[in-house]
N, C-alpha and C positions, 0 to 999 in steps of 0.2 A: 441354691446359691451357694457360691463358694468364696472362702475369705481372700485367696490367693495371698498366702502367707509369705513374708519375705523376712530378712535379717532373722533367722531363727536361732536363737543360743540355747543349749542345754546346760544344766548344773544339777548338782544334788545338794539337798539339803539334810544334816543329819543331828542327831539330838545332840544340845550343847554338854549334856553330862552323858557318862558312860553307863550303861546298863549293866547290871549285875551279871557276872558271867553265868552261862548256862541258863539263862532266862528264857523259857519257851510257853507259847500258848498252845494248848490242844486245840484242835479242829473238832467240833461236835459233827455229827452227821447231816445236820440240817447246814452248817458251814459247808461240808464238802459236797452238798448237791447243788451249792451255787457257784462253784468253781469255774464254770465256763463263762459266767454272766458278769458284765461291768456296769457299774452304775456311773452315767456321765450326767454332770450337771453343768450349767453356765450361768454366771452373774454378770449382767452388764451395768455398766455405770456412766455416767455422764462426765463431760468435761471438767465440769466442776469437782466432782469427785476425785478425779485423776490428776488434776493440776498439782504439780509438786510431789508426787506420791513416789517414793524412790524404794524400788523392787527391792533392795538389801535389806530395807529395815522390815518389810514385810516377811522375808525369808529369815530373818533373825528372830521374830515372833514365833514362826513355824518352829525354828529350832527349840526355842523354850516349849512350846507345845508337845513336841515329840519327847520332850525329858518325862513328861507325864503319860502319856500314850506311845511308848516305844513298840507296842507291836505293828503300828502302823508303818513304822521304819524299818521293820524285819523283812525277812526273806523266806520262802519256803523250803522245807527240807523234809525228808522220808525217814522214817524208822527203818532200822536195818532188819527187825526181826517180821515185819509184816508189810513194808512200804507205804504204811499209812502216812499223808503230809501232815505237817505241823508247822507253825510259824517260830522261827528262832530268831529272839530279840536281840540282832547282833549290831545295830546301830547303822546297818548298811544305807539308810536314808529313804527318802521320796524323790522322784525327778521333778525338776522344774524345768518347763519350757519358757522362753520369752520370745516374743513374735511381733510383728507388724502387718497390718490389713490395710488395704487399699479402698475397703469399704467404710461405712459408717456404722455406729451403734444404731440408728434409727431404721436405716436399712435392714438389720438384723432383726430388730424387733417387729418391723412390719411383715415381715416373711415368714415369722416363727416356723422355720425349718429345721432340718438335722442341725443340731449344734454341735455335733461329736467332733467336728474340725476344730473348733476351738477348746476341745476338751482332750488333746493328744489321741488323736483319731488311731494312732499305731500302737497305743498300748495294751498289750496282752501277756499273759505270763508264760514265758518260754520263749523260743526252744532251750534257752540258758536259763533254767528254771531258778537255779540257785543264786542268780544274778540279776533277776527280775524285779523291780521296784514294784510294790503292792499298789502305791499311790501315786499319782503325777498330778501336778499343778501347773495350768498353762496361763500366762498372762498376755493379753493381746492388746495392742495398742492400735486404735483406728484413726483413721485420717481426720477425722471430726475432734480429737483429741480425747475422746472417751476410752473405756477401757473395760475388758471382759477378763473375769477370773474364771478359768475353765478347773473342773474338778473331775478325774478319771479314777475310778474306786472299785478295786478287786472285791467284788461281791462276797467271797469267802472271808474277807473282814469282819462284814456285818452289812447290815441293811440299809434301806436309804434314810431312814429316820436318825440311824447314827452316823451315817455320813453327813448329813445335813447340820446335825449337833455338833460334830468335830469342827464343820466350816465355822459356826457361830462360835465355839469357843476360840478359834483362832482370831476372830473379830475382835473378842474382848482381850485377848493378849496385846493385839495391835493397839489397841485403846489406852494400853498400860494396867492392865486389869489384874490381879495376880491369882491364880488358880490354885485350887486344892486338889492333892490325888484323890481320884474317887475309885475305889477298890473294884475290882474285875468280880462280876458275879455271873455263873452261867445260868441262863435263860431259856430253860428247854420246856417244851409241852407234852408231858407223859399221860396226858387224859387219854383213856382208852374209849374212843367214841366207836360204837360198832360200825363196819365197813359194810355198806349195804351193797355195793357194786364193785366187781375187781376190775375195775377201769381206773387207770391212773392218770394224773395230770402232770406227769412228768414221764420221761423215756430213759431208759436202760440203753446205753452205748458201750462201744467198745472201750476197754479201760486206754485212758490215755496216757502217755508217758510224761514227755516235759513239754508240750504245747497245748496250753489250755484255752482253746477256741472253739466255737461253734460253727460248722459251715452250713451255710443255707443253701437250698435248692433251688429257689426263687429268688429273684432280685427284690430287696426289700429297702423302702425309703420311709423316712420318718418326716412326720408334720404335726402342727400342732392347731387348735382351735380354742381361741378365748371366747368363754360363753358367758355373757353379762349376766348379773344378779336378777336382772328382770326376766331374761329367758330360763335360768336355772328355775326360779320360783314357778315359773308357768309349767315347766315340764314335771317338778317334784309335786305341782298340786295335780295335773292329769295322771299322773303314775302313782299317786298315792304312797310315796317313799322318799327316802332321804336322797340327796343329790348323786351321791355315788353308786346307789342302786338304780335310781331311774336312768341315768346317763347310761350304765350299763347294760340295761334291758333295752334302751333304745339302740345302742351301737350294735348289740348282739342280734337283735331284730333284722337291722338294716345289712349288716353283714349275711346274714342268714339269706336274705333275698338274693344280695349279689353271689353269693356262691351257688346257689341254687341245688345241684347235686350233692355237694359236700355241706350239707347242713351242719353246723357246729351243734354238735348235740351234747357235748361235754365241754363245759366252760370252767375256768380255774379263777378264783379270787384270794387276792392278799390283802389283808388288813394287817394295822398294827395296834398296840396297845396303847397306853398310856406316855404321850412324848415326854413326860418327866423322868422316864425311866429307861429310856433306852441307851442314854449313854452309861449307865451302871453293868449294863449287860454288854456291851461291845459285841454283839453276836447278831446271827441271823435269828431275831425273834418275831417275826411276823407270822401269824397265823394263815394257814393254807387251807382253803375250802374250795367245794366245787358243785356244779349243779348238773346232774344228770337227767336228761329228757328223752321221752320216746314219742314225741309228735313232732310235727313239722313247726319249726321256730318262726319262720317267715309268716306263718299264718295266726301265730299266737298273740294274745293281747300282751300290751306292754305291761300295765298292771300286774298280769298274773306272772310275767317273767320276774319283775320288781320283786314280788312278793316271793317267789321261789329264791331269790338271790339273798333276801332278808333272812329268810328261815333256814338258809341251809344248815346242815348237820354233819355233812360228810367230809371228816377231816383227813386232808392229805399230810399234815403234818406228821402225824404217826405213822403214815405209811411211808413217807421219805426215811423216817427214822429205822423203820422195819428193813426197808429195802438196801439202804445203804450199810445196814449192820447184820444182816440176815445173811441170805445163800448166793449173795449176787458178788461176791469179792472181786470176780473178773469184770465187773461193770460199773462205769460210772454213769453219771444222773444229769441230764439235762432237763430246765424246768420251764422257764419263760418262755412261751410261745408254742411248747409241745401240744397244747392245747389252747384255744383262745384264752388270753389271761388278761385280766384286769387288776390295777394295781393302785389301790388307795393310799396316798400320802398328803391327804388334807391336813393331817394334824401335825406334819413337818413346819416349822417356823423356817421356811425359804429365804424370808426376807429380814432374817434377822442377823445376816451378814454385811457389816456395815464397813465404810471406808471414809475416813475424816468426817464422820458423822452423818454420812450420806447413805441412804439405802440405795440398793440396786433399784434399776428403773424397770426391769425384768429379769424374770429367773426361770429357767427350763431347765428339767431333767428328763432323761429318756434312759432305756434300758438297753445296752449294746449286747450281743450274742445270743438275741432271741432266735427261736424258731420260727418255722414257714407259717405258722397259724395267726401269729401276731400277739402283740401287747400293747396294753392301752393304760397309760397312767393318767390319774385324776388328780391335780394338782392345785394348790392355792394359786388363785388368780392375781395378776398385779394390784398391788396395795393402792394406786391411783385409781383403778377402776374395777376392783373387787371382782365378784364372779369367780368361776373357776377357768384353769386351763388344763384342756385335755390334749395330751401327746400320745401319738399313735406312731407304731412301727408295723408296718402292715406289707404284703405284697403289693408291687407298685402298679400292677395292672388292676389293681381295685381301689386305688386312692381318688381318682375322679368320680367313678359311680357312687362311693360312699359319701363324698363330699355332695353329690347333687340328690343324693336320697337325704341326707340330713337337712338340707335345705329346703328341698319341695316337699317334704313330708314331717318335718319338723320345726321348720325356720330356724335352723341353726345355721348361721352364715359363717 
């Protein structure tokens, strides 16, 4: 589905106050490992929420929020001595897109398709790296009178939990609440878990210069499935696991059937800590783990796969730190989709972003810049019908087969 955007206008929002000179944010190795990836989120609102809404007032509220989180309004720079990127908090601002669409909100919600077009699809860092905004916000007005607010967030800034919380803080400012500055702390995981397999959930690539984007070898498409609470309960009961582990096991097994000779034997999982702490970290603090098997996944029991996912102890967070900081100074890293990747962001309060007291009718997030193996996000479902939303970015020629497999074998429609 295409929005067929028109009347597109671009502007920039900067912090309302000048940030202290020479303020920088050093990038951790985990931050740099995510430099090719972008988090896309879109919030859909009805006509009642959009009526009388003045975009200038929303931008004014964002300007205030950027006073507190000036890193978001910064730009990438490199250190002269080692070329290592860092973020200079120079108040250059975020990009704002205003557009109109000839479609309706209901059409987009019903389709549950790729939302990147509503979140500034052209947003990447570079080739003019020093002038590229780290964050873009897109307002799209629909012919029904509804509105979507799209977010394109450079993953080097922080993970999806931080991105969604930043949006919720913006909502509080819009409502007139006063926020206090929260100190930045470094959230790194230095736990040395023994590495049993010398197989990585990421891939070293040639060192990028000033264009940070990941090129795919195959056509990738994004689509979503809303799975009701009733079906989730049945799946978790049959798999004897929590929703994320159960759904991951089912999709893993289903894709193994489809891929036949390319059985995914290494699978990566991303999980988060407490959602109460992510805004303090303002980092990439997600825990990266993986499962490595030596059997045919398509013939395995879902209960066994789910149990392996639950009990996984192979920690790639440490491996990423070692790779970026070790002997690989001439390489960069791509992460999402280099192996089949599952991301659990159910803990994010995606429906905490409100306009005029109205919650969004639908929220979707996806990961742009993923590799050819694909990435699957498990999110909070719409508040009016609960359940979970599963958003997948996969090779185009696998989508129909996967949908048929999920419907015929698991009654997931």
